[in-house]
Every structure is written in C-alpha cells, then in structure tokens.
C-alpha positions, 0 to 999 in steps of 0.5 A, a space after each residue: 500500499 502506498 504512503 498516506 496523502 497528507 494535505 492540510 485544512 484551514 480553520 475559521 480561527 485561520 488554523 491548520 489541520 494536517 490530515 492523511 489519505 490512505 486505503 479505498 472505500 466510504 469514508 473512515 474518519 479518525 478525529 484525532 487522540 491523545 499525542 500523534 504524528 501523521 508521519 512518527 506514527 506510520 513509521 510504527 510496524 504496529 500501528 501501520 499494519 493496523 490501519 493497512 489493513 483498515 484502509 484495505 475495506 475503507 479511506 480512511 482519514 486520520 489528522 494531527 489535532 492543533 499543537 501537535 504533529 504536523 499541524 500548526 504547532 501554536 494553541 491558545 483554545 483547548 476545548 470541546 467545543 474546539 475539537 468539535 470544530 476540527 472534526 467539522 472541518 475535517 469531514 466538511 474538507 471530505 465533502 461526503 453525506 456519510 461517515 464513519 467513524 473510528 474512535 478510540 481514546 480522547 477521541 471518543 466524546 468528541 465523536 460522540 458530540 459531532 454524531 449527536 449534532 450531525 443525524 443521518 451524516 454516520 452510519 456506523 461508529 466504533 469506540 476502542 477504548 473509549 468513554 463519555 465523561 473524563 472524570 470516569 479516567 481516575 481520581 480528580 488527584 492522580 488527574 491531577 498529578 499525572 499533568 503534573 508531572 508532565 510540566 515539570 518533566 514531558 520525557 517522565 511524564 510521556 514515560 508514565 502515560 506509555 506504560 498505562 497506554 501498553 503495560 507489557 512495553 518493552 523499555 525499547 518500544 517504551 523509550 521509542 513511543 517517549 522520543 515519539 511524543 516529545 518531537 509531537 508537541 511541547 510540555 505545555 502543549 502536553 498537558 493542556 491536553 491532558 487536562 482536556 482529555 479529563 474534561 471531556 464530557 459527552 454524555 448529553 450525547 450518548 442518546 442523538 446518537 442513533 447510529 448503531 456502535 460498536 464498543 470495543 475494549 479491554 479488559 484489563 486495561 489501565 488507562 481508561 478503566 473497563 467499566 467505562 467502557 461498558 456504561 458507554 455501550 449501556 448509555 448507546 441507544 443501538 450500541 454492541 459490547 465487546 469485552 476482549 481480554 490484553 491490556 493494552 490500551 492502543 488498538 494497535 498494541 497486543 494483540 491487536 487482531 481480535 480488535 481488526 477482526 471485530 472491526 472490519 467485521 461490524 464496519 462491513 457487515 458482511 455475511 460472511 462473519 456472522 456465525 453459519 456463515 460460509 467459510 471464506 479465504 479472500 486476499 484484497 491487496 495484502 491482506 489475507 481475510 479468513 472466516 471460519 465459523 463465523 469468525 473471521 480474521 485479517 491476516 499479513 500475505 505470507 506464501 504460505 496462505 496464499 499456498 493453502 487458498 490452493 488447494 482448499 480451492 482443489 479439496 481433494 486433489 494431489 496437487 505438487 510441492 514444485 507448482 505451488 513453488 514454482 506457478 502452474 506454466 512453469 516446465 517441470 524439472 528434470 531429476 537430480 545429477 549424482 555429486 560425482 560421476 561414476 569414474 571419479 568414484 574409483 579413481 577415488 576408491 584406488 586412491 583409498 587403496 594406493 594409501 592403505 598398501 602404502 601406510 604398510 610400507 611407511 609403518 614397516 619403516 618406521 616413518 612417522 612422517 609420513 604415516 602421520 599424512 598419509 592417514 591426513 590425507 586417508 581419513 580426507 577421502 574417507 569424509 569426502 567418500 561418506 559425504 559423496 555415497 550414500 547406504 551401500 555406497 551408491 553414489 548421492 545425486 544433488 538436490 532437485 528443483 523439486 525437492 527444494 520445493 517440497 523442503 520450502 513449500 513444507 514449510 511454508 504453509 507449516 509457517 502460515 497455520 501457524 500464524 492463523 493459530 495465533 488469532 484463530 486456533 479452532 481454523 489452525 487445528 482444521 488445517 492441521 488436520 486436512 493439510 498433507 505436505 511432501 511431493 504431493 500436497 493436499 488440504 483432504 476435510 473428513 467433510 466436504 467444504 465449500 470455501 469462497 475463495 477468492 485472491 486479488 
C-alpha cells in the first residue's frame, strides 16, 4: 500500500490541521487522539499494519489535532468545542454526505458530540478503549498529579503515560514511543491536552447517537477503566459491547487481530462475518480475510496463505509442491544429477587402496612423518566419500528442484498455519488435520467444505 497522502485543512481561526488519507472505499474518519504525528506514527510497524488493514476496506482519514504533529503548533483554545470544530472542518473538507467514525481513547467524546449534532451523517461508529466523561478516568488528585508530571518533565510524563497505554511495552519500545511524543508537541501543550482529556464530557450526547455502534474494550485497560466502556455501550441506543482480553489501551498494541477483525466485521456487515456464514479465504491487496465457523481474522500476506488458498480451492486433489513453489506454468524439473560421476568415484576408491598400501610400508619403515601425512589424506578422502555416497556405497544425487520445492512449501505452509493459530485456533486445528504436505500436497477434510476463495 502507498504511503498516506498528507494535506492541510484551514480552520476558521486561520490555523491549519494536517490530515492524511490512504486506502479505498467509504470514508472512515479517525478523530484525533492524545498526541499523534502523521509521519512518525506511520513508521511504526504495528500501527501501520493495523491501519493498512483498515485501508483495504475503507478510505481512512487521520489528523493531528492543533498543537501537535504536522498541524500548527500554536494553540490557545483547549476546549471540547474546539475539538469538535476541527472534526467538523475535516468532514466538510472531505465533502461526503455520510461517513463512518473510528474513535478511541480521548477522541470518543468528540466523536459522540459530533455524531449527535449531525444525525444521519454517521452510518456506523466504532469506539475502542472509549469513555463518555473524562472524570471517569481516575481520582481527581491522580489526574492532577499526572498533568503536573507532564508539565514538570515531559519525558518522565510520556514514560508514565506509555506504561498506562501498554504495561507490556519493552524498555526499548517505551523509549521509542516517548521520543515520538516529545517530538510531536511541547510539554505545555501536552499538559493542556491531558487536562482537556480529563475535562471532556459527552454524556448528554449519547442518547442522540442513533446509528449502529460497536464498543470494544479490553478488560485489563489501565488507561480507561473497563466499566467506562461498558457504561458507554449501555447509554448508546444502538450499541453492541465487545469485551476482549488484554491490557493495551491503544488498539494496535498487544494482540491487535481480534480488535481489527471485530472492527472490519462490524463495518463491512458481511454475511461472511456472522455465525453460520460460508467459510472464506480471501485476499485483498496484502491482507488475507479468513472466515471459519462465523469468526473472521485478518492476516498480512504470506506465501503459505496463498499455497493454502490453492489447496482449499482444489479440495481432495493432490497438488505438486513444485507447482505451488513455481506456478502451474513452470516447466517440470529434470531429475537430479549425481554429485560425482562413476569414473571419479572409482578413482577415489583406487587412491584409497593405494593409501592403505603406502601406510603399511611407512609403518614398516617406522617413518612417522609419512605415516602422519598419509593418515591425514586417507581420513579426508573417507570423509569426502561419505558425503557423496549413500547406503551401500551408491552415488548420491544433488538436491533436485522438486526436493527444494517440497522443503520450501512444507515450511511455509507450516508457518501459515501457525500464524492462523495465533488468532483462530479452531481454524488452525482444522487445517493441521486436513492438510498434508510432501512432494504433493492435499487438503482433504473429513467432511467436504465449500469455501469462498478469492485473491486480488
């Protein structure tokens, strides 16, 4: 996927907000969260993988709020109303009658307020790690202490916030995230934005959000308590609440696949994403969408996933590993040649016999130097003969293209099933039982399954 295109939107107060677009399909706007940077965020693999997957189904729009990232760094208005005005300006600039919204963390009250004020404009809205009222984020003295830490020492404050965002971040990742935050805004702006996050309150807007909503919340979220997400879902008229395991606050951290799968299933509203739906194995760009027993997962492209797509499509048929490796149009490989011809092998054995005679003579003469030299040559020759001959002294053949293909395809299919198992153990178990690999590969389940398979 191409790097997101970055443009600027001018606000009524003359400020400029940087926003990016990538992907294709209906608009999915992500209201700005905490501290972002359109370029630096995209350089992170986990972040990029998450949003690239969304871009396979939607035109994804992200923006840096005023005061951070690539937007104007000067900011004097730190209010909920100003945040809503920025979102309104972005929507107006894109000039589409309807949109979808994806809001997480402190972006949620802004999304709620805008959706309630613009009935009919939002088709679907997804909340992740969300809340309606900032006072639910902890005791007042704790909130003020965190703001004071950010003001006094932005680096230490960023570190404390990162540990809340993801308790399992490695020290290296925590430092890297901290550097990005420090590069994205000043200590003073960061403190004011943090105080704004605690002051946001959209409880009065929830009843006015009439579109379908999905509220996803990890049970161990230490930034926004689990009950805040549950309460938000309960207050929205058309909401579904999806609790998930994990402690990472931001959706692309921790185990992102269940979050991503739920988001795409909700936004796409496809029958393939519902229980009892037809199993599917679909590729769009660099993302595979796999549905089995009503559960959909999304994986980055791997050759083994493409191999499995072919086997699933040719259920019950044997497919040569070389075809999977090189393609159906590739000419079939010739048999492997011997690693040494028989004349050379006979010469090696003749020399070995000569060495045995020379060694006996050297021992009889008590010639230690010759004895040592001849033994070294004999041992080297024997080792070489072991490498080029097999059982019964037969000449070994080199590794044939077919054998190379067998090993490569078997390894990448095992790898693909392992990756599936990390996110959909039931599907992985089915594949492990039904797929056999070797010189030929086969997918043969106990009962025939009709798969919906596409690749583009």
